[in-house]
N, C-alpha and C positions, 0 to 999 in steps of 0.2 A: 468603214462601217461603224456607226455609233454603238453605244451600249444599250440602246432601246429602252431608255428610262420611261417612255410612254406606257410601257406595260405595267408600271408600278403606280401610275397616277390614280389617286383616289378622288380628287376634286380639282377642277370642275367636273360635274356629271354631265355627260352628253347622252341624252335619252335616245333610245333606238327601239324600233318595233321588233317584236318577236316574230318567228315564222308563222305562228297562229294568227297574229294580228295582221300580218301582210296578206295571208290567205283570206281573212275576213274582208279586208278592204278590196282585194282584187276580185273575189268571187261573189261578194255581197252575201256571204253565208249567214245562216241563222245558227244560234248556239244555245244548247240547253243549259239551264242554270237554275239555282234556287235563289230567288230574289231576296236580298236582305232588307228591302223596303216593305214589300207586301207579304213576304214569306211563302210565296207560291213557287211550285215547280213550273217553270216557264220556258219560253224561247226568247232569246235576245235577237231582235230584228232591227230594221232601219239603220243599218251600219252606214255611217257617213265618213267623210274625210277626217273629221275631228272625232276620234274615238271617245274623247272625254265628254263631248256634248251630244253624242248620238247613242247608238246601241240601246234601244228602248226595250223594256220589259213588255212582253206581249199582254200581260195581265194588267199591270197598273200604269204602264207607259212611263215609268221613271227612266232617267238617263243614267249613263255610266257614272257621271259625277255624283248623282244622288245616291247611287248604290255605294259608292266609296264612302260618302259621309255616313250613311246608315250603318255600314259595317263597323266603323269606328265608334259610332254612338252605341251600338249593341255591346261592344267590348267595354266601353266606359261604364255603362249602366250595369253590366254584369259585375264589374269590379266594385261599384258603389254599393250594390244591393245584395250581392251573393247569389242572385237569381241567374238562371241560365236563359239568356235571350238570344235568339238567332235572327230576329227581324224586328222592324219597328212595330209590326203587329203585336209581337210579344211585349215590347216595351209599353205599348198603349194599355196593356192589361194591368200594369202596376199602378198602385195608388200611393207610393211612397217617394216619388221623384217629382221635383218641380222642374219643368223644362220650359225654356223660353226660346222660341224660334223667331228669328228676325225677319221672317216673311210669313204672310197669312194666306198662302195659296200654294198650289202645286202638290206633288206627290208625297213629300215628307210631311207636310202639313196635314194632308188628307188622312194619313195613317195615325198621326198623333192627336188630332183634334178631339178625339173622344175622351182623352185623359182628363181626370178631375182637376189636376193642378197644371194644366197646359196653358201657356201664355204665348201669344203671337202678335206681331205688329207689322205695319208698313210705315214708310216715311212719306208724308203728304206735303212737305215743304216747310219753310221757315215761318210761315204765318200761324202755325199751330205749336202748342207746347206738348211735351211728352206726357202721355196719359190721356190726351183728348181722344174722343171717339169721332172718327170721320168716315162717313159712308158705311157705318156699321163695323168699322175696324179700328183697332187701337193704333194711334200714332205714337211713334217713339223716335226721338233723335238719339242715335247711339252715342253721341258725344255728350249727352245730358239726359241719362235715363231717369225715369220716375220711380223705379223700384227701390225698395229698402236695401240697406247694406246687408250682405250675407243672407239673401232671401231665396236664392236660386241654386239648384244643383247643377244644371247643365244648360249651356247656351249653344245654339246651332246657328251658323251663318254660312251661306253658300254663295261665294263670289260677291260679297257685299262690301268689304272693307276697302277695296280699291276705289270705291265711289264716294268715300267719306273724305272731306277736305283735310281733316286732321285724324287719321286712323289710329294713331297711338293714344290720343286723348280718348277715343272710343274704347280702345283696349283697356285703358285705366278704369273706365266706367264699368266695363265687363268684370274686371278684377274686383271692383268695389261690391257689385251686387252678387257675386258668386259666394257660396258657402266655402269654408275651408275644405280643401280637397275637391271642390267642384271644378268643372272643366268647360272650356270653350272649344268646341269642335268646329273647324271651319276650313273652307278652301278659299284661296285667292290666286290670281295670276302670279306665278313665282318663277323667277329666272334661276334655273339650276346651275347656270354657268357664270353667275355674277355674285359679287360680294356686297354691293351697295344698292339700295333701293333706287329706282328710277322715278324721280319727281317729274310728273308731266304738267303739274300746275304748282303754283305757290300762292299764298294769301298775303296781300300787302298790308301795311299798317292800318289801312281804312277798312280792312276786311273784304276787299275785292279779290276775286280770283284772277290770277295772272297766268297766262299760258307760257310755259317755257319749252314746250314741244307742241307739234301739231295736235289739235284736239282729237281725242279718241273717245268713241262712244260704244258701249256694249248694249245689245238688245235688252229691253226691260218691259215686262208685261204691264207695268204701271205708267210707262212714259212712251208715247208713240215715237218720239225722236231719240229714244235711247237714254242711257245713263252715262254721264261724263266720268271718265277714268282720271283720277287724281294721282295715283301712284301704282307702280308695279313693284312687287316685293322681291327680296333676295335674302341671303344669309343675314344681312343687317337686321332684318325683322326678328330673327331668333335672339339676337343680342339685346335688342330693345325690349322684347317681351321679358327677358330675364331680369332686366333692370326694373321693370314694373312689378315683378314678383311672381312671374309664371315660370314653371318648368315645362318647357315645350317639347313635345314629341313630334317629329316629322315622319309620317308613315308614307312609304312608297309601296302601294299595294298592287299586287298582281295575283288575282284569284279568279281564274276563268269559271270555276264551279259556282261562283257567286255573281257571275256576269261582270266582273271587274277586270278591265283590260286597259291597254294604252301605256305609252311611255311617260305620261305626265300625271299618273294617278296619285297625286300628292294630297294628303289630308293632314292637317295640323291639330294637335290636341294640347291646348295651353291649360295646364293644371295649376290652380291656385295653391301654392305651397304654404 
């Protein structure tokens, strides 16, 4: 019999469901919570096989992943301003924070859109330049943002960077436009058991996309055929963000009272040091 070294392993992390989460999946239970997106006392419903992408708030219809992001945003804004904020509804009442959301729709956007200094955008393709207004919305290419250096307090992106051909170029742009001490709060597909990013495409010397793995697309409200996945991230991402100039916190959140469940509830906070 061996000395059971596996009991001391800290990494890789093998995510597993809690008893509560197994019960939710098996029984399709509803769950009471205070939503960090809309701030309401609510019930979490519509439990699906992917806890990360289901478990909707009965009031605002936000998903588990959106609540995860909102929870970290509230913590970051509280730290920046000294105000006590428990939901994005509270954040929206502040007039001292410049927030840029990399999407111009869905529940996080709906809560923050009333802010005086709120910015949001979509990506409409390479035929437009950053800052153009297309169909009433601002176009931004995250690899070449139109915003001034040091002009933004907080950037939010939700499963966006895996769809960017050169995501680390985009991270450098985010670093450029953030104020000192500002933060990029984001989610991406992340391999908790791997050390090296998975390249699914590469760009050749002519700028063409070359597939190195079977094409993978994620659902996208802006594109009927979905959004192409260029990269899936791992610990390598944290190292590269450090070289750009970020101090990156990786939060694995489990907070049923806020409707945050699941074995992959990871949110990243890249702070400009």
